[in-house]
N, C-alpha and C positions, 0 to 999 in steps of 0.2 A: 764597312760603312755603317755607321751607327747614326740613328736619328730618333727624335721624339716621335712616336707613332700614336699618341693619344688623340682622340677626336679626329678620326679620318673621314673623308667624304665618300658617301656611297654615289655611284653612278647609276642613273636611271634613265629609261626610255619610256615615253608615254605615247600610246597610239589611240586615236579615235576610232571607234567602230560604229556600226549601224545603230547599236542600242546602248553604247556606253564607252568605256575606256579599258585598254589593257595596259597595265603598268609592269615593267620588268626592272628589278632592282639587283644590280650585280653585288654578290656577297659571298664569294668563295671562302671556304673554311669556316663559315659561321654555321653553328648547329641550330636546328629549329627551335629548341628550348631556350636559346639565347636571343631570340627575336621577339620584339613586341610590335604590334601593328594596331593603329588606331585610325578610324575613318570617320570623318564628319561629312556633311553634304558637299563641302567645297575643298577639303584638305585631306590628304593621305599622309600620315606620320608614321615613320618606321624608325625604331631605335633598338639598341641592344649593345652586345659586346662580341668582339672576335678575340678569343683567347690565344695565348702563345701555343703554338702547335706541339712544342716539346717542353714538358715540365721536368724540372730537377737537373737539366743539363746546362752546361755553360755555353752562352751564346758567343759565337766567334764573329758572326756577321748577321745584321738584322735588316732586311729589306722589306719583308712582308709587314704591312701596317696591322697593328693589333690595338686593342683597347675599345673604348666606347665609341659608338657612332650614332648619329641622328640625322634624319633627313625629312623635310617637309615638301610635299609636292602639292602645289595649288592647281586646282582643276578649273576649266573654264565654264563648266556647267555643273549643276547639282546632281549628286548621285543618291541612289536609294541605299542607305546604310544597312538595310536589312537583307540586301542581296549581294553581299561582298563575299568572294572566295579568295583564298590565298594558298599557294603551294610552293615549296622549296624544292627545286629540282636542279641538279648539276651546278649548284652554286649561284643560281638565279632564283630570286623570289618573284613569282608570277601572281599578280593581284588583278582580278577581274572585277570590274565595277559596272553597274547598270545605271544609266541615266534615270533620274527621277522624272516620273510622268508629270506633265503640266496639269495643274488643277485649274479648272474653269471656275470662276467666281462671278456671279451676277450681282452687280451693285445697283440698287435702285436710285435713280436720279430724281432729286426733289426740285420742284420749281420754286421761284422766289416767294410766291404767295402760299406755298404749301410746305413751309419749313416745319420740322418737328425738332424743336430745341429744347 
């Protein structure tokens, strides 16, 4: 069975925790050095490449998807981008995200006769 395996889709699970999110991205056969991770306050982006497991041999059947991949995971709450940790273990990328603390802002309210324009 032969098929085009470029641009395959990563499967991911996202769990809400008391203080943030745990993200698990399935990527068996991908090496740590072939993974890129970018986190913004509302989006986790993972991309990279899974290489052919056997170099220089003639393929007789190809069912394991290889090639480039990219996945964006949109988060329901902002996260602190300075507190991100990631670990690749047993073919699963584990990303730990901490929710961003709310910032209290006091805004003075002007009355109609007291406008400062």
